[in-house]
Structures are given as C-alpha cells and as structure tokens.
N, C-alpha and C positions, 0 to 999 in steps of 0.2 A: 571445488565448492559441495557444499553440504547444507542442507533447510528442514530443518525442524518445525514440523507445523503443529502448533498450542491452539484450538478455539480456546476465546476468552470473552468474559465477560456476560451477561445475559441474550446477548443477540449471537453468543459465538462467534466475533469478526476472527479469522487466520491470524495471530500475532506467528512471525517465523522468525524464528534467530539461523541466520543465516552466517557462517564462515566455511575460511580456508581450512581443511583439514591439514597440511602441513604446519600452520603456523598458531593454528587452532582462535587467529585473530576474526572478529566478526562483526554481527551488528546485528538490532533489533528492528523488526518492520510491525508497528501497530500493534502496539501491548494496550489491548482492550479493555484487558479486567484480569483479573487472579491472577495480582503482581507476585505475590508471595508463590506460584506454581514456576511462574515463568523465569522467578531469580532460581528454583531450585534447580530447574531444567539446563539453565546455565552452568551452574555447579556441579552437576552432574556429569556436565558432556565438557566440562572444564574449559569453556567457551568465554573468552578476550573480547569482551562485547564495549566495542569503542564506539559507539555513539547509538542514538535512538533515529529511525528516520518515518514518520509517518504519510502516507500513501493521500490521504487528505484530512479532513478536519473536524470531521464528525466522533460525535463522542464517544460511539459505539470503539471506534477504533484508537482512543486514546486516552480511557479511563484508568490506564494504570503506569501511564507515562511520571507521573509525577510522582508515586513511590519508587519506581526503577530510577527514574534520572536523580534521586536527593540517595539512594542508596551506593549507586555505581557511581557517583559524579563523572557522569560523560554525558555530553552535548545530546540536545535534539533538534532534529534538522525536517524541513516539510520546505514544501512551495510557498513564496509570501501572499501570494491570491486568496489561501487559505486559511493564511493567520487569525484571521476577523471571529472564525469560527472557534479558535482555544485563547484569544485576547479577553476575553467577557463582551466582544464589543457587537456579538452579531449572534441571535438565538439561531439555533438550525431549525429547528420544529415547534411549533406552538405546543405541540402536545407531548412531549419530552422533555426529560431534565434538562438543565443547563448545563453543558460541560466547565468541568475543572477549566481554571485560568493556567494557562502551561505556559513557561520560562519556553522561547524558542530561543537558541543560539544561532543558529545559520539557515539561512536561506538557500534550499537547490532551486535547478532550471534546467530548464531542455540542453541535453549534450553534456551537461557537468559530467565529473567523473569523479568516482571516491573509489580509493583504494582499501582494501582490506588484507592484511596478508599480501600474498601474490596473487590476491585478484584483483578484480576491477568493478564494479557496477557505474553504471551510466543511466540517467534521466532522463525517461520521457516524458512529456507534460501531456496529461491525456485529460483534458477537464472535460465536462459533460455530467457528472457528478455531482461534481463541483466545482467551480473556477479553477481551484488550485488543485486539480487532481493529477499524481503523477501515476507513472508503472516507474519501474527499476529492470534493466535486462542485465542479466548478471551470462555471460556464456550461451548457451543456449535455452536459455528461462527470463521469463519476464514474471515477475510481480505486481498482478495486473490491479491492487485495489477493489474498487466497487464499480470499476468501467466494465470489465469481459468478466463472467462468470462460467462457469459448464452447465452448456444448454440453454444461457442465458446472458443480459447485458443488463448495466447500469441503470436506479431509476434519474432521470430528471428532470425530477416532477417536486422535487427538494427547494425551497429556496436558496436560489444561487447557482439550481442546476439550467441545461441548455440540451435538448433534444439534438440541438441543429450541432454543435460542440462534438455532443455524444459520437455523432453518426460519423465525424470528419475524425474524431481521434480514433474511432475501431476500425476506419477503411483509412485512412492517411497514418497513421503512427503505429494500431496495433500489427493490421493485417498485413503489412506489407513483408513483415518474417515469414521464412519457410513454415510450413506446414509444421513440420516436427517439432517447432519452436514449445518448450512446453509451458503454461499458464498455471502460474501457484495465484488463484482468486482472493479475494477478500472476504468471503464467505463460500463453505461448501470446498469440493473436492476440484484436483487439479485437471486438467484438461489439455487440450493444443490448441496450437493457432489453424491447425488447419479444420479440426474439428468446428471448432465456434465460427469459423469465417463459411464451412459448409451450411451449418444451423443457420446462421445469418443471411445468408441471401436464398435459403430455401423460404425464410419468411419473408422477410421482403422482398417485393419486386418494384422496380423504377421504372416507370414510363421515361422514354428522352422525351 
C-alpha cells in the first residue's frame, strides 16, 4: 500500500491517494478542495481511483468531492450518521459556509471491509468530532480523519460532537492497536499510535 498526501482547501485538510502498488488500484480519502491538482496527482501516478471515501462530513474534507466524482464517475462513501452534513439538512457551524450538497452512493459502517487491488481497508467507527466519523485501517496504518492528530486530538465542541464519544473512540477504537501503527491524520503530519497514546495519558489523568 502506498499513500500520497496532498493538503487541500483553505484549511489544508489532508487528502490521501491510497493505492495498491501492484495493480495501481486505489481510492481517495477526503478531497477537501484543490480538486484539479488532486486529479493531476492521480494521473501523474497512474492511480486507478475506484471510489472516494469521507472520514466525516465537514466541508473542509468534502470541498473537492463533486468535481472529482463528476469527472471520474466514481462513487462516494461515508458513514450514514454524517450524511446530514453533506445533504443540506444540517449546517455544521454557524460562522462557516454551507457545504456543497453531495450525492452519496453508499454508506460504510464498523467492520466493513473494502478491497482495492490486492489490499483491504477496514472501517472503524470513531465518533466524537462528528457522530459519523470513521477511521480507515490498512495494514499497519490508520487514516484517522479529525479524531487523532500528531500531538493532539479532534475537537468535540462542534454541533454533533461529543467529548464522551471522542474519549471512547480514542481509548477503545484506536489506542488498542500496536504502538508502531502509523497514523495519517486529517490535518498535519503523520504520527504513531504509541506517540499519541503517550501524549494523551500524560495530558489526561483519570481518578477511579
């Protein structure tokens, strides 16, 4: 598996082009903007992008979806609990622009497995930043969306967010993986589960 990172849009959300190096079949995670440049990267690397998958429905991760979907004629997948963010039914933040309405072709949930070439991606539901936030695990790598970052965790104070869900997602969904697991976050540089687990428990002490 190979992953190309392309920060996109005004908030530099990480768009990932993930593909199997043997077949060049892959997919796109969170194209948040700069869609023509993302298409250029796909062509330069001869990637056969089979679908787009969204880690959550905030506009900074979805801004390039319509352009790419319409050009490549590929389906868009996300968790159903975040569909309201891209359907025009729910405004994510009062001071930010509305997301474009996006056609979603299918929904993914916990433990779903998606094949691309000779590789497999598994879905982990990681709510907290949003109700339908997901992470995507491939081999020893996790694409964590806005749940886990290098030296930080996702915000849970936006509409639909939950601090309780965020803590549960971190402790029971992500920190259960080996310390050497590589984390590709929704913003910023990659890190590891070990580094972020250590940082998290140093900053948070819990009494019995």
